C-alpha angles and dihedrals in degrees: 000000000000123000089252092053091046095053093041091051092048093050107026092156099053107036111085100172141005111209121199113226128211092245142355111288136187118282108262142148132230113204101197129224136274103284121056089358115201135168126233128198118195111200119167112319096339135078120207114205122190128219110267116267090214135250110333093232098098133057089237092058093045091051091047090051092049089054092051092048093048091051093049092046089053091052091044088056091064113097119342116025123258111268102197145338125223127211139174121282091242108102096205101054114113088232090058090049091051091050091058090058094057121105095234138068116285134211128203112219123193111246100238094040086057091050092055094043090053090058094042093050093046088057091044089236116158098174126099114274140188105242122209107196115184122173145112105276144348128158116250124216092264095045093267123147106248130184110130102060138161109199138181106217129188107165109285092358119083139158131197103234098171145355141190116271113271125263125187119244106216107209093015116239093008088072088074089065097037109054092182087073091058089046087054090048090052092052090049091050088052092053092253101111091134088070095059099085094046097044094046099033091140091066115086095219098042093105089060100047100083091053092044091052092045090056096039091234114169089338108123115187123241139188090208119145088202090061091049087056089050090050090054091049091050094048092048095044091237092141125340096191123027130206091217137008110277096023095111095047089050089056090047090053091052089057093056108098105147111017117205136181123249108220110242091010096146144023126217115198130202092260092061095255113146110210113201098177092108088058092049089050091052098048093045086073097046135085119250097266097048090040093054092048093046092047096051096041096046095042090053092049092048094049091049093052089048093050092043092056090050093049091051094046094048095035090233122138101186120087122192123199126209139161139064096281087075089072082079101095095191093057094039094050092048091049094048092049095047096044091046089053088052089056097252123143107230123207113200127183105258112159096032133043118273087220133068095294087076096042096094089064092056090047092050091048091053089049093052091049089051092052090049093050092050093051 
C-alpha cells in the first residue's frame, strides 16, 4: 500500500485529495486561509489536502478546523519531524494564529502567490509562469486589499506586474455581501455619485454613500475582481443584497448567454493597471441580459490582452489561473479559448479547488521550496 493509500485509509473523512508532486519534498504543513480553510501535509512526493472546515467566521468552523489540524499534526509526527508550517500573510486570520502555536518554524505566504503555486504544483510545472489571480480578497505585502492580480511567479520568487484598477469598498467587508454598495462605488468612480440615492433608493443608507465616498470614510480601496463582479451586479440590479459572498456574481453568470465585447471597454496603462471603468459605464445603461453578456465578454477580452502583454514582456508562454472567480465557467471558458488562440499554454486547477479550499496546498508547496532553498 502506498503512503497515499495508507493516509487516505486511516483518515477517510478528512482527506479530500492526494496530489502527486514532481519529486520528494521536505515534510511541511500549509494551514490555509480564512474562507474554506483546509490543511495540507506534504510528505515525500505526495501532498495530502483535507476537506475544508468552512469559513472561519463561526465557532463551529473554528472547532472543525482545530480538529483537522490536530489530526494532520498527529500524522505529520510519524517518521521524520515537521520542517516548517506555512500560513497566510494576514496576521489576524485564525489560521495564522494557530501557526504561531506550532513547535516548528513558520512561513507567511502571500495569498495570491499561494493560489498560483497551487496550480503550478498540481501540474508539476517548475518553469516561470504568468499568474492570473482573481478572487474576492487577499492581503498584499503592504496591507493592501488584493484580488485582481497579474503576477510573475518562479517558485518562491514572485512579482506583482499588474492589477485591476482600484474601487472603493464603502462599509469595508460588508460590501462583499451588499453588491449595491459596489455599484454605488462604481458610480462614484465614474463621476456619477449624484445617481446613487436614486438608483439604490430601496437601501436605507443610500443617501449617505456619495458623501461617505467623497470623504473616503470607511471605504478602503481594493483591486479585487470579485468586487468588480459585485459592482456589475449592483449596477444591473441583479441582486442588491446577497445571502452569501458570490451569490450575486453566480446569478450574473447565469444571465450570460451570448457574451460580446464592448469596443473601448477597458484601458491598460504602462504600469500594468487594467482600468475597467469604461465597461462599467457601458453596462450601467443596459438591461440585465445585455449587461451580463457585455460584462463577461469584455472582461475576458480585457484580461487576455493584459496577460498577452505580460507574456510578451517576460518572454513566458505559460499562464496559471488561481482564485475563486475561476468558478465562473463563462469567464473561464472565454479566457481559455482566447489565450489558447494567442498560443499560450494555460494551467487550470483540476484536482483541487481554484478557490481558497486549495490554498493550503500552494502554501505548503511554498514552504517546502523554502526549506529546500535554506538547505
